Structure formats: structure tokens, C-alpha cells
C-alpha positions in Angstrom: 95.2 114.7 94.2 93.6 115.9 91.1 90.3 115.0 89.5 90.0 115.8 85.8 87.0 115.7 83.4 87.3 116.4 79.7 84.1 118.0 78.3 82.3 115.8 75.9 84.8 113.0 76.1 83.0 111.0 78.8 86.4 110.6 80.6 86.5 111.2 84.3 89.6 110.2 86.2 91.3 110.9 89.5 95.1 111.3 89.3 97.1 111.0 92.5 100.8 112.0 92.4 102.7 110.5 95.3 105.4 113.2 95.1 103.1 116.2 95.4 100.2 114.8 97.5 99.9 115.7 101.2 100.2 112.7 103.6 98.5 112.8 107.0 99.6 111.0 110.2 98.8 107.3 110.0 95.9 106.1 112.1 94.4 103.0 110.4 95.5 100.7 113.3 94.2 102.8 116.1 96.2 105.6 117.6 98.1 108.1 115.4 101.6 107.1 114.7 103.7 110.2 114.1 106.5 108.3 112.3 104.1 106.9 109.7 102.2 108.9 107.1 99.0 108.0 105.1 97.9 109.0 101.7 94.3 107.9 101.3 93.6 107.2 97.6 90.3 105.4 97.8 90.2 103.8 101.2 86.8 103.7 102.9 87.0 103.6 106.6 83.4 102.2 106.9 83.9 99.2 104.7 87.6 98.8 105.4 88.4 98.5 101.7 90.4 100.6 99.2 93.8 101.8 98.1 96.2 103.8 100.3 99.9 104.7 100.5 102.0 104.5 103.6 105.3 106.3 104.1 107.3 105.1 107.1 110.2 107.1 108.6 113.4 105.2 109.4 112.9 103.5 112.8 109.0 103.3 112.5 107.3 100.2 113.9 103.7 99.3 113.1 101.2 98.4 115.9 100.6 94.6 115.9 97.3 94.1 114.1 95.0 91.5 112.6 93.7 91.9 109.1 89.9 91.9 108.7 90.2 91.9 104.9 92.7 90.6 102.4 95.6 93.1 102.4 98.0 93.3 99.5 100.9 95.7 99.2 103.8 96.6 97.0 107.1 98.0 98.4 107.9 101.1 96.3 111.0 102.2 98.2 113.1 101.1 101.1 112.7 98.0 103.1 110.2 96.5 105.6 111.1 93.9 108.2 108.2 91.6 109.2 107.9 90.3 112.8 109.1 86.9 111.7 112.3 88.4 110.3 111.4 88.4 106.6 112.9 91.4 104.9 110.8 92.9 102.1 112.5 95.2 99.6 111.6 97.4 96.6 109.5 95.4 94.2 108.2 92.8 96.7 104.4 92.2 96.5 102.8 90.7 99.7 99.3 89.3 100.3 98.0 88.7 103.8 94.8 86.7 104.2 92.0 87.8 106.5 92.7 86.8 110.1 96.5 87.2 109.7 98.3 89.0 112.5 101.6 90.7 112.2 103.6 93.9 112.6 106.5 95.4 110.7 109.4 97.8 111.2 111.8 99.7 109.0 115.3 100.9 109.7 115.8 102.6 106.3 112.3 104.0 105.8 109.7 102.6 103.5 107.1 103.6 100.9 104.4 101.1 100.0 101.0 101.1 98.2 98.3 98.9 99.7 94.9 97.6 98.9 92.5 96.1 101.5 89.7 94.2 99.9 87.2 91.3 100.3 88.7 88.1 98.9 87.0 86.8 95.8 
């Protein structure tokens, strides 16, 4: 991740390149999952809100979990199979309301960007 500031311009921005950023083992649903990787863009663990990227290795399965906030995500690469059999592919945008429970798996691997937020 890179933060840049141009002197005198008043522009301050954070640029995150998914291809060159370092992902860490995924642990947002409890124990570390070695076959899933997290890139925290702006996620705040205290408030449970913000942006993050998940990279799932082929064969990865998420821990069943319940959403405390509104979760929205976009599949950037690969496919994700939901526990009800729904297959999500590149370009699919998904919203889960607070209180929703589910888990997912991938056979191909998957890259997604997600936002957890308080509903409006």
C-alpha cells in the first residue's frame, strides 16, 4: 500500500495495488485460515466496518458465520460456491443483510473485494 501527498495540492490519497500488496492469513471469522488470505484496505476490527480483499486458494472453505453488519462483495476472479449451491463468478456483486448466516467454498480459487458497513 502506498500513501501519497502532493505538496501544496491538498491531495492526500492511499493507493492499494492488489498485485503488489502483501496479504496476511485470513482471521476475520475467528481462527486463522491458512488457505485464505486477507488484504486490509480500511477495515477497522473494533467497529467491524471497512474495505478488505480476500484471496482464497483452490479448495478453501469459509467458517460458517453470521454477519453483524451489511456485507457487500464483488467477485474479481474465480468462483465462489455458497452453502445453498449458488455459484458466484467474476463480476457478481453480492449483499448480505445483518443477521444473515452462511459459508462459502471455492474449487478454482477466488479473489473478492468486500465492504462491511452499517446499513443506511
